[in-house]
N, C-alpha and C positions, 0 to 999 in steps of 0.2 A: 608845595614843599612841606615835608614832614617836620615835626619838632626836632627829631633826631638830626636831620640833615642841617636844620638851621643852627644847631649848637656845635656843628663839627668844627674842628680845628686841625691844623697840621701837627702831628705828634712826633713824626720822625721823617727824615729824608735820607735816601740811600742811593749810591751809585757805585759803579765799578769801572775804572778806566780801561781795564783789560777784561773782556768777557771771560767768565769762569774763574778769575782769581777772586780774592776775598772781597765780599761787599763791604762798603764803608759807609757809616753814617755821618752826615755832614749837617752844617747849620743852615745852609741855604743852597739853592740851585737856581739856574736860569732855564726856563722852559723855552726852547726854540721850536722852529717848525717840525724838527724830527725828534723832539722829546728833550730829556735832560741833556743839556750841553756837556760833552765830555764822557757821557756814560757809554760804555762799550765802544769807545773810540778805536780800540784795537781788539783784534781777534787772534786766535790760534788756529793754525791748520796743521794737519799731519803731512807726511811725506807724499801722500796720494792726492793732496789738494782738497781734503775734506775738513769741514769745521771740526776742531777738537775742543771738547767742552767738558764740563764737570760730570756729565753723565758717564763719560768714559774714564775719567780719573779724578775722583773727588779730592785727592791730595793737593790739587792745585790751589784749593781754598786756603792753604797754608801760606800762600804767597800774597803779599800786599803790594798793590800797584799805586803809585801816586803820579798824577799829571795834572797840573794847574793850567787854566787858560793862559795862552791860546793853544795849549797841548802840543807844544813843540819840543818838550822835554819829557822824559819818562824815568821814573825810579822804581825799581822792584826791590822789595825787602823779603829776604828769605828767612825761614824759622831758625836757621843756625846762625844768623847774625850777618850773613853776606848781604851787601847792598850793591846793586848794579844800576848805574845811573848814567845819563848822557842826554845829548840833543838827538832828536829824532831825525833821521835822514831816510828818505824813501828810495826804494830801488825800482825795479822794473814793474810794469803793470802785468797782472795775471788774473786769474779767476780762481775762486774756491767754491766748492759745493756746500751750500749752507741752506737749510730750511727748504730742501728739495729743489733748489734752483741755483744756477751759476751766478755768483756775485763778483763784480770787479773789485780787485784789491791791489795794493802795492806792497811789496815786501819792505819790512822795516829793517834797515841795515844797523849793524851795531852788535853789542854783546848780549842782548836780551835772549834771542832764540837759543844760543849756545847754553846760557845759564839756565833757561827753563827746561831744556832738553836734558841737561845733566841732573837737574833736580827730579824730573819726572822719570828719568831713565828711559825715555823714548823720544824719537825725533819730532820735535814740534817747531813751528815757525811762526813768528809774530808778524802779523799783516795789519794793514789799515784799510778799511773799506773806502771806496771812492765815492759811493753814493750816500747821500744823507740817510741816516737811520740804518745803515748797512749791517749794524750788529743787532738788530731787532727782528725777530721772526715775524711780527705782525705788521711791519711797516707797509704803507705810509700812515695807516689808520691807528697804530698802536704803539706809539713812542713813549707813553706814560703809563705806569701801572699804579694802582692804589688798593689798599687793604686796610680795614678797620682794626683797631686794637682789640675790639670786642669779638671780632671773628677769630683772632688768634687765641683769645682766652677761651672761646667755645671749643676750639680744637684741643687746647690743653685739658680742658674738662673731660672731653671724650677720651683722651689718652690717659687720664687718671694721674696727671702730674701737676705740680704747682704752676709751672710756666713752660712755655715753648719759646725758644729763641726766635724772634720775628725776623732775624737776618736770614734764616734758611729759606725764606720765601722770595728774597731778592727783589722787593718791591721798592719803587721810587718814592712813593708818598704814603706815609702811615696816617690814619685818621683817628683822632680822638673824639669821642662823643656819639657817633652813630651806634645803634644796636648791631648785634652780630648779623652779618650779611645784609645789613641795610644798603650797602653799596650796590648790591645786585639790582635794586630798584631804580638805580640811576642810568641804566641802559637806555640810550637814545636821548638822554638829557645833556645839557651843558652845565658844567659846574665851574664856579669861580673859585680859584685858589690863589690867594695872595694877589699879585698883579696880573695873573694869567687866567685864561679860561680853557677848559678841556672838555671835549665831547666824548662821552663814554660810549664805546662801541661794542664791547663784548666782555665776556667772563675770561679769566685766566684759568685754563685747564692745567692741572698739575702733572709733573713728570717725576722721575726717580730722584732728581737733584734735591728735591725737598726732603728726602729721607736722610740726607747727608748732613752731618753736623757742620755749621757754617764756619767753624774755626779749624777743626781737624780734617774735615772731608770724610770722616768715617760714617757709614750708614748706622744710625742709632735710634731712628724713630720710624715706625710703620705708617708714615704719613698717608700713603695712597690707600691703604686699607681703612684707616680712620676716616679719610674723606669719603670713601665709598659708602660707609655707613652714615656719617654725619650729613652728607649732602644727597642722600638717596632721594630720588624724585624731584630735586630742585630744578626748576627750568634753567637751562644754561645753553650758551652758544658753543661750549666746549666741555668735554668730559671732566669730572672731578673738579668743579669750579671752586676757586678760593681767591677772591679779589677780582678786580676789573681792569681793563685796559682801554686807553682812549687816545685821541689825537688833540694836539694843541690847536685851538682855534685863535687865541690871542696870546702871543708870546709875553713873557714877563718873569720877574723875579718871584721866588717863593721862599719864605723863611719859616723856621719853627715857630709855631704859635699863630700863624696867619689863619684868618677865618676861611672856611670852606662852605660855600652856599650853592644849593641847587637852583639854577635860574629858571 
């Protein structure tokens, strides 16, 4: 165990009940077998049955989704003040193409699809995955993501700005204490986080979503170019690495300030 790892603590926790809508920071989460419970519980698909996400329309980040356990109700808050809320009722089983494979989902009946379609000015449909971790591209081994605050600061330095909003990276667990990119050294290791343990399985390779402002959805940072220079030559399981992903070994609650230890 390195000294940086021994001094690590949970600095922030994030989740999004509807994938591609605005990421939200919370005070605690429960890590279950599929990752953060309630995270990406709902997805959007287009009229052709393909996953519809922020890479296709960043403006979706202006919409805030709220869904508390047991996630049988959903509220959407739109930037003009409109609120669409109700109990979740599921329709027929179908499939959508997500992450290069067909995944089973059920349509979410109610006002949400219509409201989101009107906001985005394109036909989108709210669905709920039937399999655990269905909203995660690296499942079943990648239900949790982690990134250190020092890594974010290093990117800000490379960009020549005072700070970069950490929410644009949509990570579940933020780490205070480790040096920049120290989390890369945890690959293949088990990490204790609060009441839970997580096995780190790979690097998070970055896509165009990180170029988009996490509040407005407007592309305003050349993140991929910056990472291409900053992480050039770094050993990685995916291109343009920034943060790591892993699987839950021991479920449990994680709170802000909890210790993070490499076992």
